[in-house]
C-alpha positions in Angstrom: -42.9 -17.1 -192.1 -43.5 -18.3 -195.6 -41.8 -15.5 -197.5 -38.1 -15.9 -196.9 -37.3 -14.7 -193.4 -35.8 -17.3 -191.0 -37.8 -18.0 -187.9 -37.3 -15.6 -185.0 -39.8 -13.8 -182.8 -39.5 -10.2 -184.2 -37.9 -8.5 -187.1 -37.0 -4.9 -187.8 -38.6 -3.1 -190.7 -35.1 -2.9 -192.2 -34.6 -6.7 -192.0 -38.0 -7.3 -193.7 -37.1 -4.8 -196.4 -33.8 -6.4 -197.1 -35.1 -10.0 -197.3 -38.3 -9.3 -199.2 -36.8 -6.7 -201.6 -39.5 -4.1 -200.7 -38.4 -0.5 -200.1 -38.0 0.5 -196.5 -40.2 3.6 -197.2 -43.0 1.4 -198.6 -42.9 -0.8 -195.5 -42.7 2.2 -193.2 -45.7 3.8 -194.9 -47.7 0.5 -194.5 -46.8 0.5 -190.8 -47.8 4.1 -190.4 -51.1 3.4 -192.2 -51.8 0.5 -189.9 -51.9 -2.1 -192.7 -48.7 -3.8 -191.5 -49.0 -4.5 -187.8 -46.0 -3.6 -185.7 -44.8 -3.1 -182.1 -42.7 -0.3 -180.6 -41.0 -1.6 -177.5 -41.4 0.4 -174.3 -39.0 3.3 -174.0 -38.3 3.5 -177.8 -39.3 6.3 -180.1 -38.2 4.5 -183.3 -37.3 1.0 -184.3 -40.6 -0.8 -184.8 -40.6 -4.5 -184.7 -42.8 -6.9 -186.7 -43.7 -10.6 -186.1 -43.4 -13.0 -189.0 -47.1 -13.9 -188.9 -47.9 -10.1 -189.3 -45.8 -10.0 -192.4 -47.5 -13.1 -193.8 -51.0 -11.6 -193.1 -50.0 -8.3 -194.7 -48.7 -10.0 -197.9 -51.7 -12.2 -198.1 -54.1 -9.3 -197.7 -52.4 -7.3 -200.4 -52.5 -10.1 -202.9 -56.3 -10.3 -203.0 -56.9 -6.8 -204.2 -58.5 -5.7 -201.0 
């Protein structure tokens, strides 16, 4: 990931919020709208996880005025 998270396979939305300085509610809204791709592990009702490359793509898509 180019935007400050150390490399690991998946991050919680809370981790991304903390590192990038973006409000959790904002990230959660982006996940719910489908603009930030996420994965909910089997058997969970909450606690979505996000791959670093998905965060990169979300940031890059948002910086071009799309």
